[in-house]
C-alpha positions in Angstrom: 0.0 0.0 0.0 2.6 2.6 1.1 5.9 0.8 1.1 6.7 1.4 4.8 9.0 -1.3 6.3 9.0 -3.0 9.7 11.3 -5.2 11.8 8.4 -7.4 13.1 5.6 -9.1 11.1 3.2 -8.3 13.9 4.0 -4.6 13.4 3.3 -4.9 9.7 -0.1 -6.6 10.5 -1.0 -3.8 12.9 0.0 -1.2 10.4 -2.0 -2.7 7.6 -5.2 -2.2 9.7 -4.6 1.6 9.1 -5.3 1.0 5.4 -8.1 -1.5 5.9 -9.8 0.4 8.7 -10.1 -2.9 10.7 -10.3 -2.4 14.4 -10.0 -5.6 16.5 -10.4 -4.2 20.0 -13.1 -1.9 21.5 -13.5 -0.3 24.9 -16.4 -1.6 27.1 -16.7 1.8 28.8 -17.0 4.2 25.8 -17.0 2.0 22.7 -13.8 3.5 21.2 -12.0 1.1 18.9 -8.3 0.3 18.4 -6.2 -1.6 15.9 -4.0 -3.0 18.7 -4.8 -4.6 22.0 -2.0 -2.7 23.7 -3.5 0.6 22.6 -6.8 -0.5 24.1 -5.1 -1.5 27.4 -3.5 2.0 27.7 -6.8 3.6 26.8 -8.6 1.7 29.6 -6.3 3.3 32.1 -8.0 6.7 31.4 -11.2 5.2 32.8 -9.7 3.3 35.7 -7.2 6.0 36.6 -4.5 3.3 36.9 -0.9 4.6 36.9 1.4 1.7 37.3 4.8 3.5 36.9 5.9 5.8 39.7 9.0 8.1 39.9 11.2 7.2 42.9 12.4 10.8 43.1 9.1 12.7 43.5 6.4 10.0 43.5 4.6 11.2 40.4 2.8 8.3 38.6 2.3 7.5 34.9 0.2 5.2 32.8 3.1 4.2 30.5 6.7 3.3 31.2 8.0 5.6 28.4 6.4 8.6 30.0 8.1 7.7 33.3 11.5 7.4 31.6 11.0 10.8 29.9 9.9 12.4 33.2 13.0 11.1 35.1 15.1 13.1 32.8 13.8 16.3 34.4 15.6 15.1 37.6 18.8 13.8 35.9 19.0 16.6 33.3 19.7 14.0 30.7 18.9 15.2 27.1 19.9 12.3 24.8 18.6 13.7 21.6 20.6 16.4 20.0 20.2 18.4 16.8 23.0 18.0 14.2 22.4 21.5 12.9 22.7 23.7 16.0 23.6 21.2 18.8 20.4 21.9 20.9 19.5 18.9 23.0 16.1 17.4 24.0 14.7 14.9 26.4 12.3 13.3 23.8 12.9 12.2 20.2 9.6 13.8 19.2 10.8 17.2 20.5 14.0 16.8 18.4 11.9 15.9 15.4 9.7 19.0 15.8 12.7 21.2 16.3 14.4 19.9 13.2 11.5 21.2 11.1 12.6 24.7 12.1 15.8 24.1 10.1 14.2 22.3 7.2 11.1 24.4 7.1 9.0 21.2 6.7 5.3 21.6 7.5 3.8 18.2 6.7 0.3 18.9 8.0 -1.8 21.1 5.6 -5.4 22.3 5.8 -7.6 21.1 3.0 -9.8 24.2 3.4 -7.2 27.0 2.9 -3.9 25.2 2.3 -2.1 26.6 5.4 0.6 24.2 6.6 1.8 23.3 10.1 4.7 21.5 11.7 2.5 19.8 14.3 -0.7 17.7 13.7 -2.2 19.3 16.9 -1.8 22.8 15.4 -3.6 21.7 12.2 -6.5 20.2 14.3 -6.8 23.5 16.3 -6.6 25.5 13.1 -9.4 23.5 11.4 -11.8 24.5 14.1 -11.6 28.1 12.8 -13.3 26.8 9.6 -15.8 24.5 11.3 -16.5 27.0 14.1 -16.2 24.2 16.6 -15.3 25.3 20.1 -14.4 22.4 22.4 -13.7 24.3 25.6 -15.5 27.1 27.4 -14.5 29.1 30.6 -16.8 28.5 33.6 -16.1 32.0 34.8 -16.9 34.2 31.8 -18.2 31.7 29.2 -15.5 32.5 26.6 -15.0 29.6 24.2 -11.7 28.2 22.8 -10.8 25.9 20.0 -7.9 24.5 22.1 -7.9 23.2 25.7 -4.4 24.7 26.3 -5.8 28.1 25.3 -8.6 27.7 27.8 -6.1 26.7 30.6 -4.0 29.8 29.9 -7.1 32.0 29.9 -8.3 30.6 33.2 -5.2 31.9 34.8 -6.4 35.5 34.1 -9.2 34.7 36.5 -7.2 32.8 39.2 -4.1 34.9 39.0 -2.0 31.8 38.9 1.5 32.3 37.7 3.2 28.9 37.9 6.6 29.9 36.4 8.9 32.0 38.6 12.3 33.5 37.9 15.0 32.2 40.3 17.0 35.5 39.8 14.4 38.1 40.7 11.3 36.2 41.7 9.0 37.6 39.0 6.2 35.1 38.0 4.6 34.2 34.7 1.6 32.3 33.5 3.5 30.6 30.6 6.9 28.9 30.6 7.8 30.6 27.3 7.4 34.0 28.9 9.7 33.0 31.8 12.4 31.8 29.3 12.1 35.1 27.4 12.3 37.1 30.7 15.4 35.2 31.9 17.3 36.5 28.9 17.1 40.0 30.5 19.4 38.6 33.2 21.7 36.5 31.0 21.8 38.9 28.1 21.2 36.1 25.7 19.9 37.1 22.3 19.7 33.9 20.3 17.9 35.4 17.2 20.3 37.1 14.9 19.5 39.1 11.7 21.5 37.8 8.8 21.4 41.2 7.1 22.9 43.5 9.8 23.8 41.2 12.7 21.4 42.7 15.2 20.3 40.3 17.9 17.0 39.7 19.6 15.6 37.8 22.6 12.4 36.8 20.7 11.9 35.3 17.3 8.9 37.6 16.7 11.1 40.7 17.2 13.6 39.4 14.7 10.8 38.8 12.1 9.5 42.3 12.7 13.0 43.8 12.4 13.7 41.9 9.1 10.8 43.9 7.6 12.9 47.0 8.0 15.3 45.5 5.4 12.7 44.0 3.1 10.2 46.9 3.4 7.4 44.4 3.9 4.3 45.8 5.6 1.8 42.9 5.6 -0.9 44.5 7.8 -3.0 47.1 6.1 -6.0 49.2 7.2 -9.3 48.7 5.5 -10.3 52.3 6.1 -7.4 54.2 4.7 -5.0 51.6 3.2 -2.1 52.5 5.5 0.2 49.5 6.0 2.2 48.3 9.0 5.0 45.8 9.9 3.1 44.6 13.0 -0.4 43.5 13.6 -0.4 45.4 16.9 0.5 48.7 15.1 -2.5 48.1 12.8 -4.8 47.5 15.8 -3.7 50.7 17.5 -4.0 52.6 14.2 -7.6 51.4 13.7 -8.6 53.0 17.0 -8.1 56.3 15.3 -10.9 55.5 13.0 -13.2 53.9 15.5 -12.4 56.3 18.3 -12.0 53.4 20.7 -10.1 54.1 23.9 -10.3 51.0 26.0 -7.9 52.0 28.7 -9.3 54.5 31.3 -7.7 56.0 34.4 -9.5 55.1 37.6 -8.4 58.4 39.2 -9.8 60.9 36.7 -11.6 58.8 34.0 -9.4 59.9 31.1 -9.3 57.3 28.4 -6.4 56.1 26.1 -5.9 54.0 23.0 -2.8 52.3 24.5 -2.2 50.7 27.8 1.3 52.3 27.9 -0.2 55.7 27.5 -2.5 55.0 30.5 0.5 53.8 32.5 2.4 57.1 31.7 -0.6 59.2 32.5 -1.1 57.5 35.9 2.4 58.7 36.8 1.0 62.3 36.7 -1.2 61.2 39.7 1.4 59.2 41.6 4.3 61.5 40.8 6.4 58.4 40.0 9.5 59.2 38.0 11.4 55.9 37.7 14.1 57.0 35.3 17.0 59.0 36.9 20.0 60.7 35.4 23.2 59.4 36.9 24.9 62.7 36.2 22.6 65.2 37.9 19.9 63.1 39.6 17.0 64.6 37.6 14.1 62.1 37.2 11.7 61.4 34.4 8.5 59.6 33.8 9.7 58.1 30.5 12.9 56.5 29.4 13.0 58.4 26.2 12.9 61.7 28.1 15.9 60.6 30.2 17.9 59.6 27.0 17.1 63.0 25.5 18.1 64.8 28.8 21.4 63.0 29.0 22.4 64.6 25.7 22.5 67.9 27.5 25.5 66.4 29.5 27.1 64.7 26.5 26.4 67.4 24.0 25.2 64.7 21.5 23.0 66.0 18.7 22.2 63.0 16.6 19.6 64.6 14.3 21.1 66.9 11.6 19.5 68.9 8.7 20.5 67.7 5.2 20.1 71.2 3.9 22.2 73.3 6.3 23.8 70.8 8.6 22.3 72.2 11.8 22.1 69.5 14.5 19.4 68.8 17.2 19.0 66.6 20.2 15.3 65.7 19.3 14.0 64.3 16.1 10.9 66.5 16.6 13.2 69.6 16.7 14.7 68.6 13.4 11.3 68.1 11.9 10.1 71.6 13.0 13.3 73.1 11.8 12.9 71.6 8.3 9.5 73.2 8.1 11.2 76.7 8.3 13.1 75.7 5.1 10.2 74.1 3.2 7.5 76.6 4.4 5.3 73.7 5.4 2.5 74.6 7.8 0.5 71.4 8.4 -1.8 72.7 11.1 -4.7 74.9 9.8 -7.5 76.7 11.7 -11.0 75.4 10.7 -12.4 78.8 11.5 -10.3 81.2 9.4 -8.0 78.9 7.5 -4.8 80.3 9.0 -1.9 77.8 9.0 0.8 77.1 11.5 4.1 75.0 11.7 3.4 73.9 15.3 0.2 72.3 16.7 0.7 74.4 19.9 0.6 77.6 17.9 -2.7 76.5 16.3 -4.2 75.7 19.8 -3.2 79.1 21.1 -4.6 80.8 17.9 -8.0 79.0 18.2 -8.5 80.7 21.6 -8.9 83.9 19.7 -12.0 82.5 18.2 -13.4 80.8 21.3 -12.5 83.7 23.6 -10.9 81.3 26.0 -8.2 82.9 28.3 -6.0 80.4 30.1 -3.7 82.8 31.9 -4.2 86.0 33.9 -1.9 88.5 35.5 -1.9 88.5 39.3 -1.0 92.2 39.4 -3.7 93.7 37.1 -6.0 90.8 36.2 -5.4 91.0 32.4 -6.0 87.7 30.7 -4.0 86.0 27.9 -4.7 83.2 25.4 -1.0 82.2 25.6 1.3 81.6 28.6 4.2 83.2 26.8 2.3 86.5 26.3 1.5 86.5 30.0 5.2 86.1 30.9 6.1 89.0 28.6 3.4 91.1 30.1 4.6 90.5 33.6 8.0 91.9 32.7 6.3 95.3 32.3 
């Protein structure tokens, strides 16, 4: 039928049942059928709860001897299966097999609906549920449904607050092992993902893939509203909020809403007064890291942004951008009342107060009001 070879005749006979569909053994409990009596025996243990093989180190029990042997390697640290390409070692031969597909690019499991391919059969099965709409698992807390039981398990931790994976360096805990491994690289400095174009290294594969798009110019995520394209799906998601007006993150102190969780976090520092970034030269503190970096340039004298036209240099990219407008004459901010244009947004805001009559600043000496703080300062000098 398929040409596959076996060392034992019995193995061939069992294999041939895959082609014929013959199933010799069935479970008395649930009726499930099997091509081999040993497979039936292992299955029956799921009903009886029998776990005949116990670990003498920790007492954990298993239904199969092979699973016990694999488990014991977590105690001994033995990893007998190693990759010929990169030398990475594994406790299981199947883990090595899956890993090798990263090097070969092999994705043997493909969806007959859309043609998408996968390295794991389980990934294909989960993917196919997108087409069928089948949701096997639902959360008892909120009713949210999932196509994969592992996704449900991870979701449930958002309700329980369980963080099973802890860093032995700093004690920080995580809901997923992968997140812990990525975090530990902040301590070790390990950056295993290297760009073959420029040599830049990254702690996560996803960050490398995103970075490589700066070389290729690829922007695979585009907005249906305006057609603008992005290198990251998250950037598209944030952009789309400009069209929808959605601001899902709100401050519990003042009620102000934001499109990004990071913007909310920065805003909350205005209430708490927290300034976690300090200058080691003068001790001045800042709410944002970028503000500290910019400030440090006042000590170093560094001005990394220079004008192509006149060569003038600036500490901020925004300062360069504003300077360039003085040469091009660009005034991108226009008043919707009278049409007057400005090079700075702040100038437009001050100008609009002429139309609204709003006066933000008044003189303590004579009570005269001004639409612009700078005009008040100049007035007070009189």
